Each structure stands twice: as C-alpha cells, then as structure tokens.
N, C-alpha and C positions, 0 to 999 in steps of 0.2 A: 644859675644855669644859663641865663640869657647872655650875660657878658662873658664871652670866651676870650682867653688869651690867644691873640692871632698867631704868634709864632708857634705856640704849642699846637694849635689847630692845624697849621700848615704841615708841621712835622708828622702829626697823627695821620693826615690824609695823603701825604705825599703829593700835595697840591691838587688832589681830586676834589671835585664839587666845589671849586673855588669861586668866590665872589670878587668882582673887581671893586675898586675903591668907591665908585659911584653907587654901585649896588649895595655895598656894605653900609654906606652912610644912609641910603634910603631905608634899608632894613632896620637900622638902629633907631632912626627917627620914627618910623612907623611903629616899632615895638613900644617906644615910649608913649606914643599916643594911645595905642591899643590897650596898654595896661591900665589906663584910667577908666576903661569901661568898654565892654564888647556888645555888639549888636547881633542878635540871634535870628534875624529875619532873613527871608528869601533863600532857603536852603533846599537843594535837591529838586529843582523844577525841571520838567522835561525828561525825555529818555526813560519814561516809566518810573522816575524816581519820586520819592515822597517829599512833601513840604515840611517846613520846620515845625508847624503845628502838629504834624503826625509823627515827628521824630523824637523830640525831647520829652522826657517824662514817661516813656514807654516802659513796659515790663521787660525784665531780662529775657533774652532769647530773641527779641524782635530786632528789626533793622536799626542799626546805629545806636543801640543801647550800650552805654559804657559799663563794662563789667570788670571784675578783678581777674587775676591770673588763673586762679583755680576754676572759676566759672568759664573762662575762655577755653581752657583745655577740654571742656565738655560741651562747648558750643556747637549746636547743630543748626544749620540753615539749609535752604534749598540746594546750595551748591558746595559749601565748604564745611568740613568737619575737622577741627583741630585735634590731632592725635597727641602731640606733646610739644612742650616748649622747654628746651634744654639750654643750660648755660655752659659756655666753654671755658670760662675763667679769664685770666689776664692776657687776652690776645685780641687782635683785630681780625675779624672775619673779612676776607677780601673778595674772593671769587671762586665759583664752583668749577671743578674739572669734570665732575659727574655727580650723580645723586649720592654717592658715597664719599667722595673726596673733595675737600674744601681747602683752598689756599688761605693760610692765616699768617699774620705777622706777630712774632713774639720777640720783644727786645731787639728790634731792628734786624731780625732774620726771617726770611720767607720759608714757610714749611708747608708741606702737604699733609693734612690731617684726615684720617679715616674717621668719619663721624659715627660709624657703627662700633669700631673697635677702639678708637682713641689713639691708635698708633700714628706716629709721625715720621716723616722723612724730609730731608732738606730739598728744596726746590732746585737750587743751583749749587751743588757741592763744589767746594774750592774757592768760591768767591767770598771776599772778606769785607767789602765795603758795606756800610749800613744800608739795609734794604727797607723800602717803605711800602710801595703800592704794587698790586698785581691785578691784572684784568685779563681773563681768559677770552680768546677769540670765539666767535659764534660757533665754529666747527670743533672747538676744544682741541685744536692742534698746536696752537701757539699761545704764549703768555707775554703780554706787555708788562714790564716791571721797571721800577725806578730804583736807583741807588743814590745815596747821599755821600757827603764827604766829611771826614773828621775835621777838616780845616774850616768848613763853613756849611751851615745847615741850608743855605740858599743855593748851594752848588748841587744841582740835581741832574743826573744823567739818565737817559732813557735807553731801554734795551728790548729786543724781541727774542724770546726763547722758543726754539723749535723743540717740542716735547719728545718727539720720536728719536731725535739724534742728540739732543742736549746742546745743539749749536746756539750760540748767543750772538746776536747782531746788534751793534750799537746804532742808535738813531741820533746821538749827539746830546748836547746840553739842552735842558728844558727850562723855560722860565716858570716862576711860581704862580702866575696868575691865569694861565690857560690850561684847561683840562685836556688830556689826551684820551681818546676812546676809540674803539673799533668801529669803523664804518661798515665793514663786511669782513669776511674771513681772510681777505688779502691786504687790507689797508687799514691804517690808523688815520684819524682825522683830528685836527687841532687848530685853534686860532693862534695868532702870533701877536706879540706886543705892538706891532705896527699896523694892526687891523686887517691883516691878511689871513687867509685860510689855506691850509695845505694838507694834502694826503701824503702819508708815509708808507711806502711799500714794505714788504717782508725783507727786502734787501737793504732797508734803512734809508733809501733815497727819497727825498721829498719832492712833491710836485705842487706848485702853487695853483690854486683855482682862481679863475678870473671872474669877477662880478662887480657890479656897480651899486653903491649905496651912498647917497648924498650926505647922510649923517653917520658915516662909518666911524665907529669907535676905535680908539687905540687899544682898548682892552676888550677882548672877545672871549669871555670866560668859558662858554660852553657852545659846542657845535655838534650837530648830528647830521648824518647823511643816510637817507633811505631811498634806494634806487637812484634816480637822477636829481632828487630834491635835496637841498641842503638847508637846514634850519639853524639859526644862531641867535644868541641874545645880542641885541643891538640897542640903540638909543634913538629917541625922537629929537626934534629940534631943541627942546628944552633940556635934554639930557636924561629924561626919564626912561626906564627900561621898557623895551618892546621885544616881541618875537618876530623875526624876519625870516623870509623864505625866498630862495631863488632856485633855478634848475640849471643844469649844465647846458641845456639848449637855450634857455632864456635867462641870461645872467643878471638881469635887472632885479635887484632885491625889492620885495614888497613887504609891508608890515601886515601881519595877520592877527596880531593880538597886542594890545597895549597893557602896560602894568604887569608884564610877565617877569616875575623874579626868577623863575626857573621853569624848565619844561622837560618833557620826555615824550618821544615819538614812538608809537607802537611799531613792531617789526614790519607790518604791512604798509605803514605810512598813512593809514586811514583815520587814526585817532591820535590826538595830541593832548597830553595832560599838562596844564600850566598851573603854577602857583601865582595867583593874581592879587595885587594889592592896589588900593587907591591912595594917592598921596594926600597927606594932611587930613585924614579922616579917622574916626574911631572904629571904622569897620574892620572886621577880622580878615585875615587872608583866606582865600577860597581856592580849593582844588577844583579846577574846571576842565571838562572834557570838550575838546574842539574837534571838528573834522579837519581834513587836510587843507581846506581853504580858510580855516579860521572861524567857521560858523559854530556858535556855541551849542553843544548838545545838552549839557546839564552840569550842575554843581554836585560833586560827590563828597565834599568835606570842607570844613572851615575851622579856623583856630588862630591863636596868636602867632605861632611859628609852626612851620611844617617842612618836612623833608621833600626833596625832589621825588616825584613818582618813579616807580620802576615797573616796567611791563614784563609779564611772563613771555617766554619765547614764542608762544602761539598768539600773543596779543589779546588774550581773553580776559586777563586779570591785571589790575594795577595795585601795587602795594605802596603805602606811604604812612608816615607817622606824624603825629600832631602833638605839639605842646600848647596847652591853653591855660591862661591865667584864670579863666572861669572854671570853677570846680564842677559845674554842671554841664560844661561843654564837652566837645569831642577831645579825648585825651588818649594817647596810646597808638598802637599799630592797627591799621585798617587795610582791608582788601576790597577793592571795587571789582565787581563781576559785570563785564559788558553784556553778557547774555541775559542777565536778569535785571540789570540796572540797580542792583543792590550794593550797598557798602556794608561790609561785615566787620565788627570789632574783633580783634584777635587777642590783644593783651594790653593792659594799661601799664605794664612794667616798662615798656619801651616807648619813650617820648623824645627820642633824640631827633632833632631837626637838621643836624649838620653832618650826618653820616648816611651812606647809601644803604638801601635795602636791596638785596640781591637774590634773585630766583635761581634755583638749580635748573639744569637743562629740561627736566620733565615738569617743572613747576610743582613738584611734590614738597620741596623744602624752600624756606626763606631764611636768609641769614642777615644779621644786622649787628652793629655794635654801638655802644655809647659809653661815655665816661661816667663813673659812679663814685660817690664818696663813701669811704669807710673810715670814720673818725677823721684824722688829718690826712689820710692817704687818698690819692686819686687812682682808680683802677680802670682798666680797659675791659669792659664787660661785653662779651659777644653772646648772641642768642641764636638758636636754631629752632625754627618753627616747622613742625612736620604736619602735613595734612593727610588724612586718611584717604586711601584709594577708593575711588567710586566703584 
C-alpha cells in the first residue's frame, strides 16, 4: 500500500495532490524510518484537546477511539452523528455540485451522479478525450476539469466549464507536478515549473503574481489563496519542505511552518492544517492546526502516512485519513471539530493517504476514494459518508 506506482497515481489523480520529487524522496525516506517503530507521545496538546495518555486505550465511543465500520455508523459524539457510509463502486469521487449531485470519474469519463437515486449523466456531452480530474468552484457555477491524450498520458489540458451554459474555456497545457485549485469563485491558482505562481481567470487568461522568496523552488506543488494571502509549499536552504506565506500588499514570502509536507487553509484564513514530519527520526507524521501566522494551536492526529486535510465550507470541521503501521494507532477517516477541539473517528475502512477528502456544500456529506485489491484486481473504491442533521 505504501509504495504506489507513480504513473498510475498521476493518471488516477489527474495530477491533483501532487508531490514534487524532493517531497516524494522525503516521504519515502521518512516512511522507511517510521516503519521501524512509532512514538506515541505528545498528542493533542492545547486547544482543549486531550493528551496521548487520555487518548489511547479508551473505550469505544470516546474521543479518538479506533472503531470498525459498523460501530462508526452508530457513532454518537457531541457534534457528529454518522448516518451511513455507502460505497459507490469502481469510480473516483471527484467534487460535489450539491448535496445530491457528485461528479465522479469512471473509465476516463466525468459523470454527474445523483447520490440519492444513483442516476448519472455526462458532465460534458460530446467531448471524447480521456477525462481525469474535476473540481467545482466555491459558488457551484463552474467546474475546472482536465483531459488527457491518447498519445501521451503526460499531455494534460485544463478547461473551465460554465454549468449554466455548457460553455468550455481552455486554460492550456498543464504540467504534471503542480496542482490547480480554485482561489475563489472567479479564479484558479497554481504554481509553475519555473517557481512562479499564477491566477487563471474564467476567460482562461493567466496573471503572474509577483513575490520574493530567496529559496524559491522550481517545483511548487500546492498553492492556496485566501483573501490577499497566498500560501504555498516551499523549501528552506537545505531543501527541506516548509510552508510559506506572502500577501499581495507585502510580496516578501516568510516561512510560517517547517517540515510541512502538505497543508490546507480554512476558508476564513484563520486556521491552517499541516502534515508535519521531522527528517531522519522515527516520529510519526502529525496533523497540526496553526493560526494564520503559523502559531501552533494543537495536534489533532498522527500516523505513518496521512492525507491532506480538507476543511468544510464554513471552516468548522477538518477531515483527513490516516494509515498507520501501528495496529493500536490512529487508522482510518477522522473529523476534527474546531468548536469542541475533538477529533472523531468515522471509519477504519478508509485509510488512503494519497487521495482527497471532499465535503459537500452543506458539510452533510464527505466523499473519498482509494484503491483496493480484490484478488489480482485493483479497483477504485469511492465512499460517501453522511452525517445526520442536528
């Protein structure tokens, strides 16, 4: 499970959630060390969160208890009640259009699936090229999607679909190492292979952002913009991963977190979830919540490998999954609630660290996918978690 085929992974994700070569080497080396033995100390300090001694070995139903799927479906906490966990079959769940409609990819075609009725329709009728990734804009009016080529799987083109009219606008060829995401309802944001950052408007035109970084990396795999602040994965002088931040008014980049393998900024920009690792140690990766200046609020999870966190649209909850070599450690899908400071286990069935967890607009549903083995076959298994209304 740990050693993925890189080409297969890139095709699966349409270069989403990409790691650059330096980050990939760092992760592989860290994983090799972590597998020799994990340290379970110093978990969940601050922000009203509990310590490791209060976390492990607790009874089912309490905070951070690892439970099976059946138990997860009946799990009751102060904030979250899991209503159901459904499997969609051999598809990749991509992005939500609404609480009822989810964009999925099946056999290189993007479809809109009604999760209540199971009915499907084609997202872009008439287009024939292999389709990979789809991300819905924050206002649910546009979809960024990618298409590949039958000539080369490394030839990826990006497009913006206007849902109301069906109009498709090209944004040109995309490289495989830099993720493209929505910065707001009107612009996409992405890093470039030359270490630059650009915004791409709904008309497909790109605008380069000016900023200064003395250690600017040629590979900038993930960039996010919240208001005037831009966050991105960079490198320190030794080439180790860091989280950097600059603003449009003050373009000098500063480092706000070291050892940040991945990050996710809440919609209001006040909280940042990072996956933090220490080089050449046996310590597990930790999911840490920071404020906008990089001050640590607390640790909400730890394990051998973990997915990038995903914030709900109101910024109140963070979803992430963990794969842990330690059978007694945190394993599966978790949701952290900022209002209570609690991390709640959802299911141990989902332990994929290299695919995104996506909230529906109201945060009533979560979707995620992972590769599973059935005999000699590899299948793309997607899941939908539904939470009960309060």
